[in-house]
Structure formats: structure tokens, C-alpha cells
N, C-alpha and C positions, 0 to 999 in steps of 0.2 A: 754192347751197347751202353755208354754211362746215363746217369739220368739227364746231365744237360744237354748231352748229344740229342737225347730221347725228347728233351723239351723242346730244343732251338727245331729240330723236327718238324713236333707236332704244330708249332710256330710258324714253320715256313708253311705248311700243306694248309693251315687253315688261313694264311695272308694269303696265299697263291688262289685257291676256293673264292674269298672274298671280294680281290683284284679281278679274278675272272669274270668272277659273274656279273662285279659292276661295270667291266669292261664292256659287257657285252650288251647290258641292259643300255648305258649310253649310248655307246657305239651306235646301235641300232635305232634307241630314241631319235638321236640327234640325228643320224642320216635319215629317218622317218619324217621328222618336222622339215628337214631340210628339203629333202623331195616335196612334201606337201606345202610350203613356199614357192620352191619353185615352179610347180605347177600352177598354182593360185597367181602368180604374177608373171608365166609364160606370155609370150605374144601369142599365141593361140587364145587364152583363156580373156588375155584382155581383150582382142579385139571381139572374141564374145558378149565381153560383159557391155562393150559399147555399142553393140549392136541390140543386144537385148532393152539396152537404154535407150536404144533409136526408139524402137517397136514402141515401146511404153510412152514415148513421146508422142508418136505417132498417133498410137490408140485410147491415151490416156488412161490403158488399164491393162490389163494383163489376157482379157479375152480372146480368144483365137491363137494363144500362142503355142500351144501344142501341136497344133497343123501347122505351124512355121515354122517351126524349132528345127528338125532336119535340115530347112533350106540356111538357117541362119548359121546351123554350125559346119556344114560346107563352104560355106564362106566364109568362115572365121579362119578354116583350115586351109584355105588357098590362102587368104592374104598371112596367115603365119608361115607359110612354106617360101613365100615370093620375099616375106624379109629375110626366112634365115638364108635364102643365097646370097640376097645382099649384105647381109652381116657376112657369111663366109667369103664374098668377094671381097671385102673389105679391111676385114680382121682375119682370115683363117678360121681353123678348129678353133682357138681360143677364144673368140666370141661369137661362137653357136649358141643359139639359144633351145631348150632342151626338147622334144618333144613324143609323144606317146602313141604308138601303133591301134591301141585300144582307149575309146574316148565315150565316156557314158557320164551324164550329170545330170542335176534335177536344178529349178529351179523355183523356189518361194516366193512369194509376197512378203511383206515389210512387216506381217504379223508369223509366220514363218510354216504357212498354209503353201504345199506343194502345187504350184501352177501350171509345171509343163514336168515332162521329164523323156528324155531320146529314147528311150527302152518304153516308151508307151506307156506306164504304171502312173496315173496321174490318181495318188491318193494320199493320206496322211500329212504330217506337218514332220518338218525338223525340228532337235531340242535346239536348247541354248550353244550345248555344247558344239555341237555341229555349226548354228550362227558363226562363233568363232572361228571355224575353221573354214568358212568360207567366203567369197570374195562378194563384198558390199556391191551394190548396184543404187547408184545415188543421182537427182536429178536436181539442181537448184539447191544442193548441200542438206536435200534431205532422203532417206535411205527407203526406195523403193521396192527392194527384194534384194535376195541374194542368190549367188549362184556356185552351187555344190557341187564340184566334181564327185565321182564314185570313187571310193577309197582304195581301190585297186589299180587307179589312174595315177596313182605316184608311183607305186611301186612297180608299173612299167615304164615308167619316164624314161625316155634315153637322154643322161645329161650331156652337155658339153662339156670342152673340155677344160673353163673355169671353172665348174661347177664338181666336175672332177676332181682337179686339183683343189679345193677348197675341202673338200671330203677326204682328199686324202690327209693335209695337212690337219684335220679333226684329231685321224685315226691316230697320225705320229704323234699329236698331242698327249691323246689317251696313252699311247704307251710309254710315252715319255714318263708322265705323271705315275703309272702304276709302276714303272723301274724304280722310279724316287721312292716311291708308300713301299716296295718291298723291301728296300733296302733297308729304307729308315725303321719300318715295323721290326724288319728282323733284327736290326740293331739293339732299338728296345727291347725287343723279346729276349734277346741275350743279356741284358742287363738285368732284366729281371730272372731270368733263371739263373741268374751268378748269386742272385741275393736269395735267390729260395735253395741253392744247392748248396753253397758256403754254410748256412747252420746245420743242413743235415752232414754233411762231413767234418764238423766239430763234435756231432752227439754221435758219428760213426769212431771218432777217436776215441772220445773220452768212452764210450762203451768197449770199444778192443781194450784200453789200459785195464777200466776193471774186470774184462774178464781175464786177464793175466795177473789179477790181486790186489791191484792197487785201487782201493777202494774211497781214496781221497781223490780221485779224477772227479773234474766235473768240466760241463760244458760252459763257454762262455754264451750269453743271453744277453742278447739288447731288444731286439725288437718285440712288439707287443699282438704281434698275430696267431696264428694257429701254431708254427714253426717256434713259434718264442713261447708259448703255451706248452709247446711238448718238452722245450728245451728245460724249462720252470719244473715240468712233472718228471724228467729224466732225472734233475739233480736232486729234487723230493726225495726218488725211489734209490739214487745212490748214497744219500744221506741216511736213509731208515734200512738200508743194508748194511752201512758202517755202523751204526748203533748198535745191529742185530748182531754185528759178527764182535764187534766191543763188549755187547750183553753176553752173548754166548763166553766167550774166551773169559768173562769175569766168574759167568755162572761155574764155568767149570774150575776155574781156582778156587772159588767158593765153594763147591762140593769137596774138592779135595782136601781142603783145609777142614768143612768139618768131620771127613773122614778121618783126618788123620789122628787127631784128638783120641777119639773111641778107641782106633785101633791100636794104638800105643798102648795105652792102657792094658787093652785087653792083653796084647802082646808081653808085655812087662810082666804080667800077672801071671800068665799061665808058663813063660818062659822060668819063672820063679818057682812054679810049682814042680813046673818040670825038674829044674835043679835041683830041688829040696829043699829050696830056701824057707819055702810057705807049706804047709800042709794043706791040703786040699779041704779045708771046713768052710762051713757055712763062710764064716766070717771074713774069710781069705776070696771064697767064692762072692759074694754080695759084690764087690767093688767093678767085677768084669759083667756081672748079670745085667749091672746097672747101667753100664756101655753097653751090652747088646741091647737093652732098653732104648736106647738115646739111638744107636742105629738105626732099628726098627722104626721110629717115631720118624726119623729123618726121609729114609727111604719111603714109606707110607704117605709124607707130607708131599715127597716127588713124584711118586703116583698122581696121587690128585691133580698137582700141578699141570703134569703130561695129560693126563684126563681133560683138565679144563683148557690147557692150549688147543687140544684136537677137537674140542667141541663133544668130548663124548662122557662128559660131567652125567653121570644119571643122578635124576634126584626123585625121589618116592613121593608127588606133590599128592596131596591132600585136604582137605579144611583142618585148619590149624587155629588153634586159640593161643595167641602171642602171649598173653598174658601170662597165662598158666605153666608156657614155659618158662619166661624171664624167670617168674616166681622161682621154678624149680632150680634152673642153674643156677640164680643166686644163692640160695640157701645151699646148692652141692658145693661152691665155692668159700660160705662164708667163715668155715674153718680155715680151710688153708689159708685166707688171709689174714685171718687174727694170728694163724702160728708168727707169719712173717710182720706182725705187729700191725697190721692196718685196719681201720673201721670201713666194713661195708655197710652201707646204707642203700634204700630205694626210693623212688618216688614212682609208683605205679598206680594208673586209674585202676575201679573196679572191674572193668570191661574194657577190651581194646574191640575192633572188630576183627571178623575175621578174617585171614590169609590162608593161601592156596600155597602151600609149600612145603620144604620138607624136613620133616621135625629133628632127624640126627644130623643133617647138614648145618641149618640155624643154631643147633647145639653148640656144634662145632665151633661158629663164628662166634658165639659169646663166650667160650671157653679159650679160645685163642685169645679176645680181649681181655679178659678178665686174667690170663697168665701174664700177658705185655705187661698190663700194670702193676702185677706182683713183682714182677722183672724191675721195673724202672720206678718205683715210688717207694722210697726209703721207709725207715719203719717209723709209725708214728702219725703216715697219711693218711689221709681217706679217697675211697672209690665210689663215687656214684651213680648206679644206673638207675635211668629213666626212662616212659615212653609215653607218647601222646599222641592225637592222631591230628594229621598235616597234610594238606594237599590231597585229597584220595587214599592215601595210607598212613601208614604207621611209623613215626622217626622213634629211634631208640638209643639214647644216647649214654655212653660211660664214661665220666669224665675222674680225673683226680687232678690234687692240689701235687703233682710231685713237680722235679725241675723242668717238664717239659722241651718243649724241641723247636729251635730256631726255627722260625718263621719260611727261612729260607728251604728249609730241610722239611718241610710239611709233605709236598709235593711227593716226596723222594720216600714217604714211610711204607708203601705199598709194594715198594722194588722186593724184588727177590734178593736174602742177602744183605740188603742195606742195613747199617748200624751207623747211629750219630756218628759213633766213638768207633775207628776200624778196628782197636786196640782187644774190643772186648770179646769175650771166647762165649763159647757156647752156655757154659757154667754160670756167668753173669747177665747176659745179655739174649739169651737163646738162641736159635737157628736162621734168624731173619725171615722164616717164610710163613709165620701164622698171620703176619696181617696181608700180605700176598695171598694166602689161601683163602680169607675172609673176604677178600675182596671179589676173587673167582666164584663165591660161593653166593654172595649177595647180587652179582652181575647177572649168575645162572636163574637167581629168580626175578626179573628185571627190573631190581632194586639198582640201588648207588650209596658207595660209602666216602667217606672224607674224615678228615682230620682238621680240626681248628686247634688254637691256643684258648685254656681255659682263661677266664675271667678272672683277674686274680694269681693266675699263676699255675703253669697246670697244663694237661693235655686232655682235649675230649676225642674221643672219635665216634662217628655217628652215622649209621643206618639207616635208609628207609627203604620200605618195602611197599609195594602195592595194596591195594584191599581185592 
């Protein structure tokens, strides 16, 4: 069974239960009130009320009523029977007045105190609700008491033809109203269910399309309810899948490109040696060995990134003097930068707060950032390393005065294999993994890393680590 049919069936069952409950309650209440009204204003009750009013007029009180009550009740029944037979002769069954076989009632004074009871229990008072359901007894426009028939008398009341016809009309009206309400509610439920099912069908179609390999499929979303939120979340998921697919394809192409050049050099060198063109001397083997080292570094970089992606990049955390680590790495790279015609300066405080980190991994970050500067800053340039305490942590900045990076490309600096100039090779621009690895290591230390333009020109890469 489809979702639409299930929803419509659920609507129908709920509507039927609600209508049946309302029908039974209203029908029962209406019949009960009608029977009570009929009982109060029947000939027998009216005759008894007249007799009670006459008694009060004669005695000027309700004293002694309890002893006289059976006689008054019998007299009212006799008068009602004679009136009923007269009405039957005049108007047939349709004009008959209701009667009861069981007859019990109480009489209360104007304050609600029970002064007489046909069953003999003269005690207590009647409530305001019972007063509202009783027949008021009045004399000269003033209420002198109440005649309250027993509650069971209304249920045993035998209704005449007109009363029965009236109740049938009420039941017919209730049935008609219930049928109209059921059909209207079912139509509204169908429209509502269609509004729920239609977006779900669109989502299902989009999901099936994506499952077949078309990652560009999207579900049309217009609602702002939970279904609309689901649709927007689905579209966001599809976009992420498309980006991930594109990133995987680009990464595969980049890895193939990075492997092609070293392997080509290795193959050419080894073929030349095998053909006797080159002698297997150290001078001829050094280029091949350099390419092996390049491949080794590339594989290691990819391994580090794979571990970071899987959340398995292990850090040997220990209390670390970051100032000493920065000084050591700066001195280790000073000669290399000077060989490339770059001036390396540092602005470091005497002491920095102790951090909890992996010394080797953080040294790898600094090595990648300084190597990145070597690749991109032309000879005669300057690289400046600085550090300071900021926001309960340590901020380290590596700034240069090179050509810099366009502002639109700054967010992409930490993507794998990304180069501002796609034509650059490893020899001039590196593998494109150094900054990606640096970001992963810093994030594993609960820090953050970013890039910004250096005032006056150049690029500044900064990272922050919590103390």
C-alpha cells in the first residue's frame, strides 16, 4: 500500500472514530435533555405542580406535605390519564403525551431544602444544577419551591408519536451532518496527504537518479516545513557528493600527474644505462636516486593525509616549549633560504606559554611552510617568522614579501594538489600537499590555520595553537 493510501486510510479511521464519538455523545445528550424536558412539562408533572402550589396556598407552608404527597401524586396520575385519553380521541397517536410507569420525585422549598420525597427520604438539599433541571413552583410570581422528578424517570418515560418523530428528526440530522463532515474531512485529508506525498516522491526520484550515477540531480523544494528541510538537506548532501566525486577525480588525476614525471625520469635513466648509453656511475645514477626520493616523499605525504582523513593520525603529545622549537627550525632552514637568495628573520619573545603537542609533527608544519616560501618567493625576498600570545594560545606567522596570492584563491591554498598556476610542475611549485598536511596537523592539535595577504605585498600563513 502506498504512503498516500496509508495516510488517507489513517485520516478516514480517525475521522470515523471522532464522528462516531461525537454522534453518540450528542445523540445521547440530546435525547436525555429532550426526555427531561418532556417529563417536566408533561400533563402528569404539570398537574402535580398545580396540586403542590394549591397545597402551599392552602397551608401557607410545606408543613405536612410528606403525609399528603402519595395522595397528590395519585391524583395527578389520574388527571393525566384522563387528559391523555381525551387527547388520543382528538388527535390520535400523534398527539399523545408521554407517561412513565415508575414515578419518583422530590419537593424542595425556595432555598433548596427537601421538604417531601415520594420514597420517604426527607433530608438534604438540592444543588443549583438540580434546581435548573427542576420544575419551579410559583405563587403570585414568586418561587415557593421546586418539583424534581427522579433522574431515572426520564429514561423510563414512554414518548408519544410527536416526541418520537422529533427524536428521529434529530438523529437523521446528526447522521446527515456526520456524513457531510466525513466526506469534507476526507477530501481535506486527501489534499493534505497529496501535499506531503508529492515532495517525498520528488525526493525519491532524485535519490534514484543519484543512485544511477547522475550526481547533478536535485529535488525541487518550495515548502518551509519538515519536508522542505529534508529536501534542502538532501540537496546539500547531493552537492557534497558531487564535490567529493569531483575532488576524487581531480585527486586521482593529480596523483597520476605527480607520479608521471619522476617515473619518466627513472625509466629514461635506467633504459639509457641498460642500452649502454650511460655508464652506471654515481653521476648518472644521482638523478634517478633524486626521483626515488621525490616519490618517497610523495607517498609519505599521501599516507599522512590518508591517516588524517581516517582520524588515525597519531600524535605523540607532550609538554612542548614552542619558542625553542621555532628557534631550532628557523636556524635549520636559514642556510637553505640563503642559498636561494632569501633573507630569513625572526621576531620571537624570550618565552612562550607551554603547549601540549607533537614536536615532530609541528616541526613538519614549519618545514612545509618555510619550504613553500622557498618555492614562491623570488631571490632577494624576505621571509619573516614571528610569534606571540593571543586568545589563550600562541599565534605563529610566516610572512613573505613575494608575489602573493589573489584574494579569491586564499581559501583554496590548503586544498590538495592546488596550485595558483596549474602549469607549474613539482620542480617549481612542489606537490601541492604541504599546506594540506599542515592544516591537518594543526587541526589535530585543536588549532586553526589560515592565509592572508601581507601588508605591502606578499603572503602570510598563520596558525594558532591552544596553550
